[in-house]
C-alpha positions in Angstrom: 95.8 64.8 333.2 94.3 61.0 331.4 95.9 58.0 332.2 95.3 54.5 331.6 96.6 52.4 334.4 97.8 48.5 333.4 97.7 45.7 335.6 99.7 43.5 333.2 98.5 40.1 333.1 98.7 36.9 330.1 95.2 36.2 331.8 93.6 38.7 332.8 95.1 42.4 331.7 93.7 45.1 334.1 93.2 48.5 331.8 91.3 51.2 333.6 91.9 55.0 332.5 91.1 57.4 334.4 91.4 62.0 334.1 92.7 64.3 337.1 95.4 66.5 338.7 96.9 66.2 342.4 94.7 68.4 344.7 91.4 67.7 342.3 88.3 65.2 342.1 89.4 62.2 339.5 87.1 60.9 336.7 86.9 57.1 335.9 87.2 57.5 332.1 86.9 53.8 331.3 87.9 50.1 333.2 87.9 47.1 331.5 89.9 43.5 331.5 91.8 42.5 328.6 91.1 38.4 328.4 93.6 35.5 326.3 92.7 31.8 326.7 94.6 30.1 328.7 94.9 27.2 326.0 96.0 29.4 323.2 99.5 29.8 321.4 101.3 32.1 323.1 101.6 34.8 320.4 97.9 34.7 320.1 97.2 35.7 323.7 99.8 38.1 323.2 97.7 39.3 319.8 94.4 39.5 322.2 95.8 41.7 324.7 98.2 44.0 322.2 94.8 44.0 320.5 92.4 44.8 323.5 95.2 47.8 324.7 95.0 49.0 321.0 91.4 49.7 321.4 91.9 51.3 324.9 94.2 54.0 323.4 92.8 54.9 320.5 89.1 55.5 322.7 90.5 56.8 325.4 93.9 59.2 323.5 95.0 59.5 327.3 98.3 61.2 328.1 100.4 58.5 329.9 101.0 55.4 330.6 100.8 53.3 333.8 102.1 50.2 334.2 102.7 47.5 337.3 106.3 46.9 337.4 107.6 43.3 337.0 108.6 41.4 340.4 109.7 38.8 341.5 107.6 35.6 342.0 108.3 32.3 342.8 106.0 31.2 339.8 108.4 31.4 336.9 105.7 31.1 334.5 103.6 34.0 335.7 106.5 36.3 335.7 106.8 35.6 332.4 103.7 36.0 331.4 103.0 39.2 333.0 106.5 40.4 331.3 105.2 39.8 327.9 102.1 41.8 328.1 104.5 44.4 330.0 106.6 44.6 327.1 103.3 44.6 324.6 101.9 47.7 326.3 105.1 49.6 326.1 105.3 49.5 322.8 101.8 50.2 322.4 102.6 53.4 324.8 105.8 54.3 322.4 104.2 53.7 319.1 101.8 56.9 320.5 105.0 59.0 321.5 103.7 58.5 325.3 105.6 58.3 328.4 105.3 55.5 330.6 106.3 54.8 334.2 106.5 52.2 336.0 104.8 51.2 339.5 105.8 48.8 342.2 102.6 47.4 343.7 103.6 48.6 346.9 104.1 52.0 345.7 100.0 51.8 344.0 98.9 50.6 347.4 100.7 54.0 349.6 99.4 55.8 346.9 96.0 55.0 347.1 95.1 53.3 350.5 98.0 55.5 352.2 99.7 52.0 353.8 102.0 49.8 350.7 101.1 46.6 352.2 97.2 47.2 351.5 95.2 44.0 350.4 93.4 43.9 347.8 89.9 44.3 349.3 91.0 47.3 351.3 92.9 49.0 347.2 89.5 48.0 345.4 87.4 49.7 348.4 90.0 53.3 347.4 89.3 53.0 344.2 86.2 52.9 344.4 85.4 56.0 346.9 88.0 57.9 345.0 86.1 57.7 341.9 82.6 57.7 343.6 81.8 54.7 342.2 79.1 52.3 344.2 81.7 49.5 344.4 85.0 48.4 343.5 85.4 47.7 340.1 85.5 43.9 339.5 88.0 41.6 338.6 90.5 42.8 340.9 92.7 43.1 337.9 90.2 46.0 337.0 90.6 48.0 340.9 94.2 47.9 340.4 95.3 48.8 336.8 92.7 51.9 338.1 94.4 52.2 341.4 97.6 52.3 338.9 96.6 55.3 337.1 95.5 56.7 340.7 98.8 56.7 342.1 100.1 58.3 338.5 97.9 61.4 338.7 99.3 61.6 341.9 102.6 61.1 341.8 103.7 60.9 337.7 102.6 64.5 337.5 105.8 65.9 339.6 108.0 63.6 337.3 106.1 64.9 334.1 106.9 68.4 335.4 110.8 67.3 336.5 111.1 66.0 332.8 109.7 69.5 330.9 112.5 70.9 333.4 115.2 68.7 332.2 114.3 68.5 329.0 114.4 72.2 328.6 117.0 73.0 330.6 118.7 71.2 327.3 120.5 68.0 329.8 118.7 65.8 327.4 116.1 63.9 329.0 112.9 63.7 326.8 109.0 63.5 327.3 108.8 60.2 325.9 111.1 58.2 327.9 110.0 55.4 329.5 111.3 55.4 333.7 111.0 54.5 336.8 109.3 57.1 338.9 112.2 59.1 341.0 114.6 58.1 338.0 115.3 59.9 334.7 116.4 58.9 331.7 
């Protein structure tokens, strides 16, 4: 399974693509950070992120997309930017008929490090170890995107099998449904 992990952000958006399957070795396909100028108009910033996401989708042809779930922060401006970028990513995936999963930060940390409250250094170190890299990808947005992809490879494949089984039984769930892990739509 090939997964694009996205750590959404308006200034820096981490994009990481991983190949793998539960119980098998993971392989790094691509990692990058899409950037937008903080002083540019919002629509231009979102366009820059969308262009970068589409380029990665076209170049790597993932089977699924994993996006960090937007969570409440004290800084409303940051939350809005993350939500807007998440929407751009969800739309890009939907245009291609790709299934999307939303994973919480603690779920990703637990999947990669074994502890849901791991810090950024621990996540980066484990991402490097799991992918056979000599050092953690930088900036942290890149490592976080790869952690999202790894989390989905390990946890999302079970969700995918459930969706396929439900769809095959005629109960109406679709492969392309946007759903959080553990929830069927």
